[in-house]
VOGU-3710 file (C-alpha; in Angstrom, 3 decimals, decimal comma):
1> mtvpgdksvt> -8,805/-18,516/-2,116  -8,685/-15,354/-0,083  -5,795/-12,896/0,528  -5,061/-10,838/3,770  -7,039/-7,892/4,694  -6,303/-4,502/2,978  -3,106/-3,009/4,480  -3,884/0,575/3,728  -7,323/0,255/5,031  -6,214/-1,488/8,241
11> hraiiltala> -3,729/1,194/9,161  -6,512/3,859/8,757  -9,092/1,922/10,580  -6,672/1,411/13,609  -5,911/5,146/13,722  -9,451/6,408/13,362  -11,065/3,965/15,691  -8,382/4,926/18,337  -9,839/8,349/18,078  -13,315/7,323/18,169
21> eglstlssyc> -15,719/7,333/21,377  -15,958/3,690/22,628  -15,546/0,322/21,347  -14,796/-0,775/17,631  -14,222/-4,036/15,980  -11,980/-4,639/12,809  -12,502/-8,031/11,289  -10,521/-9,532/8,474  -7,780/-7,053/9,331  -4,335/-7,258/7,717
31> rgedclntmr> -1,972/-9,327/10,122  1,179/-8,234/8,304  3,965/-6,758/10,355  3,344/-3,159/9,053  -0,179/-3,099/10,466  0,850/-4,756/13,669  3,420/-2,243/14,187  0,672/0,522/13,858  -1,446/-1,384/16,347  1,455/-1,465/18,820
41> afqalgirid> 2,007/2,234/18,238  -1,323/2,983/19,432  -1,077/0,689/22,451  2,009/2,640/23,334  -0,078/5,861/22,805  -2,370/4,556/25,611  -5,171/2,909/23,506  -6,393/-0,608/24,562  -6,341/-2,911/21,538  -7,437/-6,659/21,965
51> etpdqltvhg> -6,028/-8,829/19,306  -7,069/-12,195/18,019  -6,033/-13,653/14,669  -9,481/-12,709/13,072  -10,472/-9,343/14,908  -9,144/-6,364/16,620  -11,249/-4,749/19,278  -10,104/-1,114/19,798  -11,146/0,667/22,920  -11,280/4,266/21,487
61> kgfwgltepn> -10,670/7,217/23,806  -11,939/10,029/21,850  -10,571/12,771/19,881  -8,032/14,002/22,617  -7,323/10,612/24,189  -3,959/9,784/23,158  -1,097/9,961/25,667  2,608/10,393/25,500  4,451/7,136/24,942  7,231/5,997/27,459
71> gpidcgnsgt> 9,788/5,613/24,504  10,399/5,818/20,734  7,700/4,159/18,627  9,084/1,609/16,116  7,121/1,617/12,757  9,003/-1,221/11,378  9,127/-1,353/7,616  5,869/0,748/7,021  5,962/3,996/5,226  2,389/4,385/5,614
81> girlltglla> 2,553/4,035/9,281  5,361/6,360/9,999  3,896/9,144/7,750  0,450/8,944/8,857  1,409/8,820/12,506  3,588/11,904/11,843  0,642/13,952/10,760  -1,537/12,727/13,597  1,053/13,420/16,277  1,920/16,876/15,236
91> gqdfftvltg> -1,139/18,198/16,588  -0,921/16,488/19,940  0,079/18,041/23,123  3,110/15,804/23,914  6,449/14,595/22,489  7,041/11,592/20,406  9,839/10,013/18,515  9,150/7,905/15,455  11,560/5,453/13,920  11,794/2,188/11,616
101> desirrrpmg> 13,942/-0,307/10,245  16,915/0,395/8,137  14,682/0,639/4,874  12,373/3,378/6,484  15,408/5,359/7,796  16,516/5,737/4,141  13,148/6,798/2,788  12,182/10,494/2,098  10,221/12,002/4,993  10,642/15,661/3,863
111> rvvkplremg> 7,591/15,189/1,801  5,366/15,106/4,812  7,595/17,130/7,285  7,769/20,198/4,946  3,825/20,855/4,476  3,342/19,786/8,275  5,817/22,525/9,207  3,770/25,053/7,091  0,747/23,984/9,490  2,767/24,854/12,426
121> amiagrkgge> 4,228/21,414/13,334  7,539/21,130/15,274  9,395/18,080/13,712  13,240/17,552/13,830  14,998/14,547/12,214  18,184/13,636/10,380  19,175/15,752/7,530  16,738/18,598/8,771  13,872/16,233/8,901  14,331/14,583/5,494
131> laplaisgnr> 15,095/11,290/7,111  13,815/9,307/10,254  14,090/9,092/13,189  11,567/12,116/13,631  11,161/13,954/16,957  7,752/15,515/17,078  6,973/18,188/19,578  3,131/18,469/19,506  1,889/21,976/18,735  -1,156/23,945/17,723
141> lhgveytspv> -1,712/23,603/14,012  -3,539/25,944/11,676  -5,153/24,838/8,267  -3,082/25,269/5,072  -3,729/25,086/1,439  -1,216/22,700/-0,090  -0,632/21,578/-3,585  1,206/18,299/-3,673  3,835/17,977/-6,486  3,273/14,166/-6,553
151> asaqikssll> -0,016/11,995/-6,310  0,548/10,444/-2,941  -1,952/9,041/-0,621  0,438/9,029/2,213  1,180/12,904/2,015  -2,603/13,399/1,472  -3,332/11,367/4,605  -0,739/12,712/6,731  -2,003/16,181/6,171  -5,657/15,305/6,609
161> laglfaegtt> -5,044/13,653/9,998  -3,097/16,841/10,987  -5,875/18,788/9,688  -8,320/17,167/12,092  -6,418/18,901/15,019  -5,740/22,173/13,251  -7,705/25,347/13,479  -9,456/26,360/10,278  -9,686/24,631/6,945  -7,123/22,420/5,238
171> rfteprlsrd> -7,153/22,056/1,596  -5,166/19,427/-0,261  -4,599/19,292/-3,979  -2,625/16,544/-5,844  -1,793/16,344/-9,786  -3,834/13,100/-10,080  -6,167/11,338/-7,752  -4,220/8,875/-5,339  -5,939/6,193/-3,332  -8,761/7,580/-1,447
181> htermfqflg> -9,046/5,205/1,586  -8,717/8,119/4,064  -11,564/10,183/2,449  -13,893/7,130/2,300  -13,178/6,161/5,784  -13,671/9,866/6,950  -17,043/9,829/5,243  -17,983/6,212/6,571  -17,392/7,534/10,089  -19,325/10,789/9,506
191> ipltrdggtv> -16,169/13,117/9,762  -16,870/16,308/7,639  -14,896/16,107/4,444  -15,749/17,678/0,958  -14,246/17,538/-2,456  -13,917/20,687/-4,458  -12,813/19,432/-7,959  -9,289/18,047/-7,585  -9,067/19,428/-3,902  -9,898/17,629/-0,712
201> vlqgrpsvgw> -11,461/20,121/1,897  -11,351/19,457/5,696  -12,719/21,673/8,546  -10,427/21,170/11,590  -11,268/20,469/15,171  -14,944/18,893/14,378  -17,296/19,923/17,214  -18,562/16,408/17,570  -16,520/13,301/17,560  -17,489/9,816/15,997
211> agtvmvvpgd> -18,640/6,757/17,777  -17,000/3,460/17,782  -18,066/1,044/14,956  -17,821/-2,394/13,439  -15,553/-2,449/10,450  -14,964/-5,385/8,001  -11,693/-4,811/6,067  -11,866/-5,866/2,234  -9,106/-8,264/1,064  -5,938/-6,361/-0,181
221> fsaaaffivg> -6,068/-5,861/-4,082  -2,145/-5,495/-4,087  -1,939/-8,958/-2,371  -4,446/-10,350/-4,921  -2,429/-8,938/-7,785  0,252/-11,587/-7,432  -2,272/-14,280/-7,988  -4,016/-12,417/-10,761  -0,763/-12,328/-12,618  0,307/-15,823/-11,649
231> atiipgsdit> -3,001/-17,379/-12,639  -2,846/-15,477/-16,015  0,642/-16,581/-16,982  0,719/-20,015/-15,652  -1,034/-22,332/-18,249  -4,188/-24,128/-17,181  -4,935/-21,913/-14,195  -8,482/-20,987/-12,952  -8,844/-19,341/-9,616  -11,443/-17,260/-7,833
241> irnvgmnptr> -10,156/-14,716/-5,151  -12,996/-13,807/-2,705  -13,575/-10,482/-0,945  -10,995/-8,384/-2,799  -11,229/-4,746/-2,232  -12,008/-2,992/-5,723  -11,328/0,609/-4,737  -10,999/2,549/-8,331  -7,814/4,265/-7,132  -6,179/0,953/-6,483
251> tglidvmnnm> -7,194/-1,338/-9,451  -5,267/0,015/-12,387  -3,690/-3,607/-12,827  -7,169/-4,816/-13,835  -7,274/-2,354/-16,727  -3,627/-2,904/-17,670  -3,987/-6,771/-17,784  -7,265/-6,788/-19,591  -5,663/-4,678/-22,141  -2,845/-7,080/-22,256
261> ganihllsqr> -5,264/-9,918/-22,985  -6,007/-11,363/-19,399  -9,380/-13,108/-18,580  -10,360/-11,390/-15,430  -14,108/-11,366/-14,304  -15,582/-9,546/-11,461  -18,406/-11,565/-9,620  -20,544/-10,460/-6,535  -19,832/-6,799/-6,615  -20,864/-5,124/-3,220
271> eetgepvadl> -19,558/-2,623/-0,574  -18,040/-3,128/2,753  -17,101/-0,220/5,230  -17,369/2,328/2,475  -15,243/0,264/0,102  -16,156/-1,411/-3,027  -15,721/-5,221/-2,956  -15,859/-8,278/-5,332  -14,902/-11,949/-5,968  -12,437/-12,155/-8,753
281> rvtsaplrgm> -12,153/-15,136/-11,372  -8,946/-15,362/-13,242  -8,053/-17,827/-15,907  -4,851/-18,250/-17,856  -4,461/-16,373/-21,025  -1,658/-15,169/-23,523  -0,608/-11,434/-22,931  0,864/-8,794/-25,306  2,805/-5,820/-24,366  1,348/-2,387/-24,064
291> tigadlipqt> 2,425/1,138/-23,094  1,791/2,136/-19,373  2,154/5,924/-18,868  2,205/8,243/-15,803  -1,649/8,518/-15,765  -1,832/4,693/-14,778  1,044/4,719/-12,330  -0,859/5,941/-9,077  -3,417/3,296/-9,646  -0,564/0,520/-10,022
301> idefpilcva> 2,140/1,962/-7,827  2,272/-1,234/-5,527  1,590/-3,527/-8,492  4,614/-2,474/-10,582  6,946/-5,393/-9,466  4,365/-8,206/-10,537  3,459/-6,059/-13,625  7,104/-6,400/-14,892  6,643/-10,088/-14,551  3,638/-10,203/-16,734
311> aavaqgetvi> 5,310/-7,957/-19,321  8,540/-10,100/-19,363  6,541/-13,132/-20,438  4,219/-11,379/-22,751  4,383/-11,162/-26,419  5,860/-7,797/-27,807  7,179/-4,763/-26,247  6,019/-3,098/-22,758  7,029/0,499/-22,308  6,612/2,076/-18,676
321> tgaeelrvke> 6,999/5,749/-18,116  6,233/8,198/-15,414  7,148/5,892/-12,596  10,010/7,576/-10,938  8,157/7,318/-7,577  9,177/3,678/-7,519  12,768/4,571/-6,855  11,880/5,542/-3,208  9,777/2,601/-2,263  10,914/-0,148/0,020
331> sdriatmsae> 13,571/-0,601/-2,758  14,349/1,214/-5,861  11,762/-0,964/-7,694  12,868/0,158/-11,141  16,570/-0,834/-10,648  15,632/-3,979/-8,493  13,205/-5,382/-10,838  15,238/-4,716/-13,982  18,238/-6,420/-12,470  16,502/-9,418/-10,996
341> lramgaqite> 14,366/-10,252/-14,066  17,360/-9,822/-16,347  19,078/-12,540/-14,168  16,087/-14,685/-14,880  16,444/-14,113/-18,811  14,189/-11,292/-19,174  15,190/-8,484/-21,838  14,949/-5,062/-19,864  16,272/-1,621/-20,563  16,149/0,629/-17,534
351> kpdgmviqgl> 15,048/4,179/-17,997  15,000/7,126/-15,270  11,396/6,972/-15,037  10,491/3,394/-16,003  11,676/0,657/-18,361  11,305/-1,110/-21,681  10,487/-4,844/-21,717  10,970/-6,992/-24,611  8,450/-9,880/-23,955  9,658/-13,521/-24,272
361> gqagrngrlt> 6,112/-14,612/-25,419  5,270/-15,691/-28,986  1,980/-15,485/-30,869  -0,863/-17,155/-28,808  1,173/-18,145/-25,724  3,381/-16,507/-22,894  7,094/-16,993/-22,672  9,037/-18,748/-19,971  11,932/-17,263/-17,879  14,886/-19,296/-17,319
371> gtlkghshgd> 14,903/-19,142/-13,439  17,868/-18,343/-11,006  19,378/-19,740/-7,898  20,458/-16,261/-6,929  17,445/-14,286/-6,778  17,281/-11,566/-4,154  14,263/-9,634/-2,610  16,455/-6,669/-1,553  14,320/-6,621/1,592  11,283/-5,548/-0,504
381> hrvamslamg> 8,231/-7,831/0,146  6,614/-7,170/-3,276  9,781/-7,946/-5,099  10,098/-11,281/-3,341  6,555/-12,273/-4,219  6,935/-11,183/-7,808  10,117/-13,328/-8,192  8,350/-16,248/-6,803  5,453/-16,084/-9,265  8,032/-15,454/-12,209
391> gltaststav> 9,896/-18,481/-10,971  6,725/-20,538/-11,621  7,079/-19,859/-15,376  10,696/-20,612/-15,371  12,415/-23,545/-17,171  14,590/-24,238/-14,056  14,391/-23,937/-10,370  14,286/-20,415/-8,902  15,583/-19,467/-5,315  14,744/-16,188/-3,707
401> adtgcidtsf> 16,812/-14,964/-0,697  15,677/-12,887/2,279  11,946/-13,499/2,060  11,013/-12,905/5,591  10,142/-9,364/4,468  7,035/-10,965/2,979  5,596/-11,052/6,315  5,149/-7,247/6,413  2,125/-7,460/4,267  1,218/-11,206/3,342
411> pnfertlatl> 1,743/-13,729/6,134  1,442/-17,300/4,921  2,119/-16,269/1,292  4,214/-19,379/0,644  1,438/-21,617/2,138  -1,173/-19,955/0,097  0,729/-20,502/-3,146  1,694/-24,171/-2,215  -2,010/-24,781/-1,512  -2,823/-23,728/-5,166
421> ltava> -0,027/-25,613/-6,666  -1,033/-28,747/-4,841  -4,498/-28,401/-6,208  -3,100/-28,019/-9,633  -0,960/-31,215/-9,258
//
C-alpha cells in the first residue's frame, strides 16, 4: 500500500516553489484539504498553479513576486498553513487577512504573532493577535534572536520564512529539535541556512534567489502511522507501506512501537528531495506498555492518538507525560482520546500533561476494545482515524461520527482501509 504525500513537506514545497524563479513540479503531493487550501492561498497571491491528481506545476514569480489578494485567505483547518503564511506575509509590501474554520479560530496564534512583532511585523487579530482572523500589514522586518519556549516546527518555520525577508540575521533556538522539514528544504534549494548547536541561523534577504525544481514528496509518516499500529494490533496482519518519509524528527513512533514489541522492518532506504525515505513492512505482534516522556513527544506529536490505541490494547501500563502541547491541536487530544477510548472499554486516567493507560492485553497477546456506536471525531482527523483502527480490534461494531475531517490529511482513507480488509477476508 501507499499513503498520501507528506502534508508538512507539501505545504513547504508550495510556499518555496512559489518564491522560486520559474517552473517547479511537485509530484506525489498531499491532496488533503489542508494542502489544497495552501495551494489556493498562493493562487490568490498571484501565483499560477496547475493541478492534477498526481502533480502540481508551480509557476514561481521570484522572491518578491507575490501580490495583494482581493479578499481574505481561508486556511481551512490547517494550523501549519495559517502560521507559516503569517510569517511569510509579514515581510511583504501589502495587506492580507488570514482566517480559517471554527477550529483554527480557536487555536493559539500568539505563539507566532509575538516573535514576528519583535521582528517589526504589524499584525492585528482577535484578543490582541492571540486568535484568528489575523490582519497583516506588510512591513520592513529585521532579524531577531528568539528562544522558543516550546519545540514547535510551526513557530520555527514561520520565523524562518519571515527571516527570508528581514534585514540581518535571524537566530532561532528551541528546547528540543522539532521537525526539520523547513531546514532540509532550504538546504535542498540552496537557501543559505546554518546550524549553530541547537540554533538555526538564517541570513535575511539572500542576494541570489533559487530556481524552479522538480520535487518528489515522500509518503506521510503520520498517515502511515495508523497502518503501522493497525497491522501490529490486528492478528494475522502483514503489510508493506511503500515510499514513506523517514525524517528522524518525525519517526518517534517507530522507536516507541519497537520498544513495545512491534515487528517493523525498514526496506530500501533512500533519499528524495532532501528527505530520507523507506518502505516499511509491519507484521502483527503482542505489545507491552512503556513510559513515554517529554523527550519523545516532539517526534510523536501527530501520532499521539493512534499511540493511545496501541497502549490501550497492550499488556501492562503505559505512562505518557510532557504532552501538554496536545491540548491545543485540532482538538484537546488528551481529553478527546481519554474520553473516546474509555467509551470503548479502555482504562485511562487523564493527567494535565498526558495520561496513564492500563492496557487490556494479556501475556503473549493484545487485548480487545469493546467498540461503541457513539464514537466522535470532535472534528479531528487523527482522532477519527485512530478510533477506526481501535474499532477493528473491538468485540462489537464501532461507529465514528463526523469523519469528513479525515479529508484534511488522508483522502480515500476509508477506501485504503477497506482494500486491506478485503485482502484479509
